[in-house]
C-alpha positions in Angstrom: 215.9 61.5 44.1 215.8 58.5 43.5 212.9 55.7 43.8 213.4 54.7 47.4 214.8 57.8 49.3 212.1 60.6 50.1 213.0 63.8 52.1 213.4 61.5 55.4 214.6 58.4 54.3 213.0 55.2 53.0 208.8 55.3 53.8 206.1 52.7 53.0 203.8 50.5 53.6 205.6 47.7 55.5 205.5 44.1 54.1 204.3 45.2 50.5 206.7 48.9 49.8 209.1 48.6 52.8 210.3 44.6 53.4 212.6 43.0 55.3 214.4 41.9 52.3 214.8 45.7 51.4 215.7 46.5 54.9 218.6 43.9 54.9 219.6 45.2 51.2 219.9 48.5 52.7 222.0 47.3 55.8 224.1 45.7 53.3 224.7 48.7 51.2 224.8 51.4 54.0 227.3 49.3 56.2 229.7 48.7 53.1 229.4 52.6 52.1 229.5 53.9 55.6 232.0 52.0 57.5 235.5 53.4 58.4 238.1 51.9 56.0 241.2 49.7 57.9 239.3 49.5 61.2 236.7 47.6 62.9 233.4 49.6 63.5 230.1 50.1 64.5 226.6 51.3 63.4 224.1 52.6 66.0 220.6 51.5 65.5 217.2 52.6 67.2 213.6 52.3 66.7 210.3 53.2 67.2 207.9 51.3 68.9 205.5 50.3 66.3 204.8 46.7 65.7 206.9 46.2 62.4 210.0 47.6 64.0 211.3 44.9 65.5 211.1 43.2 62.4 212.8 45.4 60.2 215.6 46.0 63.1 216.7 42.2 62.8 216.6 42.7 58.9 218.5 45.4 58.5 221.2 44.7 61.3 221.6 41.6 59.7 222.6 43.3 56.7 224.9 45.5 58.5 226.5 42.8 60.1 227.1 40.9 56.9 229.3 43.6 55.6 231.5 43.4 58.4 230.0 46.1 60.6 228.9 45.8 64.3 225.5 46.8 65.5 225.1 48.7 68.9 221.3 48.3 69.4 219.4 51.1 71.3 216.3 49.6 71.1 213.1 52.2 71.5 214.6 55.4 71.6 213.9 59.2 70.0 215.1 59.8 66.2 217.4 62.9 68.1 218.8 60.4 70.4 219.9 58.6 67.5 221.8 61.4 65.9 223.4 62.5 69.4 224.3 58.9 70.6 226.2 58.4 66.7 228.3 61.5 67.6 228.8 60.4 71.3 229.8 57.0 70.8 232.1 57.7 67.6 230.3 55.2 65.4 230.4 55.2 61.4 226.6 56.2 61.2 223.4 56.1 63.0 220.0 54.5 61.7 216.5 54.7 63.1 213.4 52.7 62.1 210.6 55.2 62.2 207.7 56.5 60.1 207.4 59.5 62.5 204.0 61.0 62.5 202.7 58.2 60.0 199.9 55.5 61.4 201.4 52.2 62.8 201.2 50.5 59.3 203.7 52.4 57.7 207.4 52.3 59.1 210.8 54.3 57.7 214.5 53.9 57.8 216.4 57.1 58.0 220.2 57.2 58.2 222.9 59.4 59.9 226.4 59.9 59.0 229.1 60.0 62.1 228.7 63.8 62.6 224.8 63.0 63.2 223.7 65.0 60.5 221.1 63.3 57.8 222.8 61.7 54.8 223.3 64.1 51.7 221.3 63.3 48.8 224.4 62.2 46.9 224.9 59.3 49.2 221.5 58.3 49.3 221.7 57.9 45.8 224.6 55.4 46.1 223.1 53.5 48.7 219.7 53.5 46.3 222.1 52.4 43.4 223.5 49.6 45.3 220.3 48.1 46.7 218.4 48.4 43.4 221.4 46.8 41.3 220.4 43.3 40.0 223.6 41.7 41.5 225.1 41.9 45.0 228.9 42.6 44.5 229.3 44.0 47.9 232.0 42.6 50.1 230.9 39.4 52.2 233.5 39.0 55.2 234.0 35.7 57.2 234.9 34.2 60.4 236.0 36.9 63.0 235.4 39.6 60.5 231.5 39.0 60.6 229.7 42.4 62.3 228.1 41.7 66.1 224.9 43.0 67.3 225.6 44.5 70.6 222.6 45.6 73.0 223.5 49.4 74.2 221.0 49.0 77.2 221.9 52.4 78.7 221.4 54.5 75.6 218.2 56.0 77.1 219.8 57.3 80.2 222.7 58.7 78.0 220.3 60.5 75.9 218.2 61.8 79.6 221.9 63.1 80.8 222.4 64.8 77.6 219.2 66.7 77.7 219.2 68.1 81.2 222.9 69.4 80.8 222.3 71.0 77.7 219.3 73.4 78.8 220.0 74.4 83.0 216.5 74.8 84.1 214.4 74.1 87.1 210.4 73.3 86.2 209.4 73.4 89.5 206.1 75.2 90.1 205.3 74.2 86.6 202.0 71.8 85.9 202.8 70.2 82.0 200.5 67.8 80.5 202.7 65.7 78.0 201.3 64.0 75.2 203.8 61.2 74.1 201.7 60.2 71.0 202.3 56.3 72.2 205.9 56.6 70.7 209.6 56.6 71.3 209.4 59.5 73.6 207.1 57.7 76.1 209.4 56.9 78.7 211.9 59.7 78.0 209.9 63.0 78.0 208.0 62.5 81.2 210.9 61.5 82.8 212.9 64.5 81.8 210.1 67.2 82.7 209.4 65.4 86.1 213.1 65.0 86.9 213.9 68.8 86.2 210.9 69.5 88.8 207.7 69.7 86.9 204.4 68.0 87.8 203.6 66.0 84.8 200.5 64.7 83.5 201.6 62.1 80.8 199.0 60.8 78.7 199.1 58.5 75.5 202.4 56.8 77.2 201.4 53.2 76.5 202.6 52.0 73.3 201.1 49.1 71.7 202.9 48.6 68.6 199.3 49.8 66.7 198.7 52.8 68.6 201.5 55.2 67.7 199.9 58.4 66.6 196.4 57.0 66.3 194.2 60.2 67.8 196.9 61.8 69.5 200.5 63.6 69.9 201.4 66.5 67.3 198.9 65.9 64.5 195.8 65.2 67.1 195.8 67.7 69.9 192.2 67.4 70.8 192.9 65.2 73.6 196.1 67.2 75.0 193.8 70.4 75.0 191.2 68.9 77.1 193.4 67.8 79.6 195.2 70.9 79.6 192.3 72.4 80.5 191.0 69.9 82.8 194.1 69.9 84.9 194.5 73.8 84.9 197.7 73.1 83.3 200.5 76.2 82.6 200.8 74.2 79.0 200.7 71.1 77.2 203.4 69.4 75.0 202.5 67.1 72.4 205.9 65.0 70.7 205.3 62.8 67.6 205.8 59.1 67.0 209.8 59.1 66.5 210.1 62.7 69.1 211.7 65.1 66.6 208.3 67.1 66.7 206.9 69.5 69.1 203.8 71.4 69.2 203.0 73.0 72.0 199.0 74.1 73.9 199.0 77.0 76.1 197.1 77.4 79.0 193.8 78.1 77.2 194.0 74.8 75.2 194.9 77.0 72.2 197.7 75.4 69.8 201.1 77.1 69.6 202.7 75.7 66.6 206.1 75.4 65.4 206.1 78.6 63.6 205.1 80.4 67.3 207.7 78.3 69.0 210.2 79.5 66.9 209.2 83.2 67.2 209.1 82.9 71.2 212.4 81.0 71.4 214.0 83.1 68.6 213.0 86.5 70.2 214.3 85.0 73.8 217.8 84.3 72.3 217.9 87.2 70.3 217.7 89.4 73.7 220.7 87.7 74.9 222.4 88.5 71.7 222.5 84.1 71.2 220.7 84.2 67.9 223.3 85.9 65.6 220.4 87.8 64.0 219.4 85.2 61.4 216.9 82.4 61.2 216.3 79.8 58.9 212.2 78.5 58.1 210.4 76.9 54.9 208.3 78.3 52.4 205.4 77.0 54.6 206.3 79.0 57.5 203.5 81.8 58.2 204.2 85.5 57.1 203.3 86.4 60.7 206.5 84.7 61.7 208.5 86.9 58.8 206.9 89.8 60.4 207.9 89.4 63.8 211.6 88.7 63.4 211.9 91.5 60.9 210.4 93.9 63.6 213.1 92.5 65.8 215.7 93.2 63.6 216.5 89.0 62.6 217.1 88.1 58.8 214.9 85.2 57.7 215.9 82.9 55.4 213.7 80.4 53.6 213.8 76.9 52.0 211.9 74.3 50.9 210.0 71.8 53.0 212.0 69.5 54.8 214.1 70.0 57.9 217.1 68.4 56.2 216.9 71.7 53.8 216.5 73.7 57.0 219.8 72.2 58.5 221.6 73.1 54.9 220.6 76.4 54.8 221.6 76.9 58.7 225.3 75.5 58.1 225.7 77.7 55.1 224.7 80.9 57.0 225.8 80.2 60.4 222.4 80.3 61.7 221.8 78.2 65.1 218.2 78.2 65.3 215.9 77.0 62.4 212.7 75.0 62.1 209.3 74.2 60.4 205.6 75.0 61.3 205.0 71.5 61.9 207.7 71.6 64.9 210.7 70.2 63.7 213.1 72.9 65.2 216.6 72.6 65.4 219.2 74.5 68.1 222.1 73.5 66.2 224.7 74.2 69.2 222.8 71.3 71.0 221.9 68.8 68.7 222.0 68.4 64.6 218.4 67.3 64.0 215.2 68.6 65.2 214.6 67.3 68.8 211.4 67.3 70.8 212.2 67.4 74.0 215.2 69.6 73.7 212.7 72.1 72.2 210.5 71.8 75.1 213.0 72.6 77.7 213.9 75.7 75.4 210.4 76.8 75.5 210.1 76.0 79.2 212.9 78.0 80.1 211.3 80.9 78.4 208.3 80.4 80.3 210.0 80.2 83.4 212.5 82.8 83.0 209.9 85.5 81.9 206.9 84.3 84.0 204.7 85.1 81.2 201.7 82.5 80.5 202.5 80.8 76.9 199.4 82.3 75.5 201.1 85.9 76.1 204.6 84.6 74.8 202.5 83.3 71.5 201.1 86.5 71.2 204.1 88.0 70.1 203.6 86.6 66.7 200.1 87.6 64.5 199.1 84.4 62.5 197.8 85.0 58.9 195.1 82.8 57.9 196.3 79.8 56.4 194.6 76.9 54.8 196.3 73.6 53.4 194.5 71.2 51.5 195.9 67.8 50.7 195.1 66.3 47.3 195.3 62.7 46.8 196.7 61.9 43.0 198.2 59.1 41.2 201.2 60.7 40.2 202.4 63.8 42.5 205.0 64.9 39.9 203.1 65.3 36.8 201.2 68.6 38.0 204.7 70.5 37.1 203.7 70.7 33.5 199.8 70.7 33.2 198.5 74.1 31.4 195.1 74.0 33.2 196.7 73.8 36.8 199.2 76.2 36.1 196.7 78.8 34.7 194.5 78.3 38.0 197.4 79.2 40.1 198.2 82.1 38.4 194.4 83.1 38.7 194.8 82.7 41.8 197.8 84.2 43.0 196.4 87.4 41.2 193.5 87.6 43.1 195.7 87.2 46.3 197.9 90.3 45.5 200.8 91.5 47.6 199.3 90.8 51.0 198.8 86.9 50.1 200.6 84.0 48.8 200.0 80.5 47.1 202.2 77.4 47.2 201.8 73.9 45.4 204.1 71.2 46.3 204.1 67.6 46.4 204.4 65.6 49.5 208.0 64.4 50.4 206.6 61.1 51.9 202.9 60.3 50.6 201.1 60.2 47.1 199.6 63.8 47.6 200.0 67.4 46.5 199.3 69.9 49.2 198.1 73.1 48.4 198.6 76.4 50.8 196.7 79.4 50.7 197.7 82.4 53.0 196.2 85.7 53.1 194.0 88.1 55.2 190.6 86.8 54.0 189.8 82.9 55.4 186.9 82.5 53.1 188.9 83.7 49.7 191.7 81.2 50.7 189.3 78.3 51.6 187.6 79.1 47.8 190.8 79.5 46.3 192.1 76.1 47.9 189.6 74.1 47.0 189.3 75.4 43.3 192.5 74.3 42.7 192.2 71.0 44.4 189.1 70.5 42.3 191.2 71.3 39.3 194.1 69.1 40.0 191.9 65.9 40.6 189.9 66.5 37.0 193.4 66.8 35.4 195.8 64.1 37.1 192.9 61.9 38.8 192.5 60.8 42.5 194.6 58.1 43.9 193.3 54.5 44.2 
């Protein structure tokens, strides 16, 4: 990849790394490259509620319009809704302004093609080359050929209807706590669950622009766990800022992560002969997931971290289910990207159909201890050729043996190296991760 695009679009600190000027140039480049030739065309644009989103929306929309492409402005809407509506509206592309689970100071811009899939690396690189070029030789149409910004106020309603049609389900009799992360699902998620009959206690659903993901959502479960126990709910659902993730909490207040949700939903589909006996996960997925699926005769394909790579492998193998431990889960027969509300509906359907509490369903997978350490560094890509780090990794892998594994990888969106150790002995894993973290800092230096 180049200098702008990471594993999930362009992301950075607003007004320093991700500026309105950059958003404008991204709009011009994407409009020029993605527009349909010989006809007037439009691009669908959605945002999350963080304070900088409207500023970047205006800049990006201006760039798109300057390239001669109209913009359907959907306003605050989840990322998977943009993917769906891009297909439904037959636009040339979809764009969402969001930094997902990051704090409000950051923001991001990610693109979907006309079929609702994230852009391939080659196309992102073409956009990037145009944006970084010293000269702007892109067309500048005039008169009636200039693009227009067209409000799309019915976008949320159409997404709600899509969700309710894709998973036929009655939630009558279930009490659910929903953590909206003060993000893009704050209106949609509670509404969908209520309209399907659930009793819903909604928390963190008042977006101020500066509280998105703050001590809430899929990366901060504490308040959801407390609310589930307080209200004696059947389960809790935690979304993230842009609505493409889901982490659950069972009736005992215990976390049910993306791996366990994949196992619960996957095995349920397998019993109905709807899984096609294959599933796609990443190298971060717990060893317990692989063993649960293998026991059921399901082939597990692994990819590097990133839902885009999960999707690529799903398309390659014909799998209908894939996802990540973080809660990005793709039900490819319904949507082209991770969709937190859609995933919740599939999970709730299993709970309703089996009559089992979520804790029992989650017990279908035994979780191996897994330690994850994030190490901030100046250059997250320089570790690969470092002899001391490579030697420490080799020693750790030898000590773990066949019943464990070690994974070191750079973050796709932050200046971090992630160290993951998995095995049977929690204390051993912690010692290994800490030792490797110390060597990484000694060799590469901490980030400023």
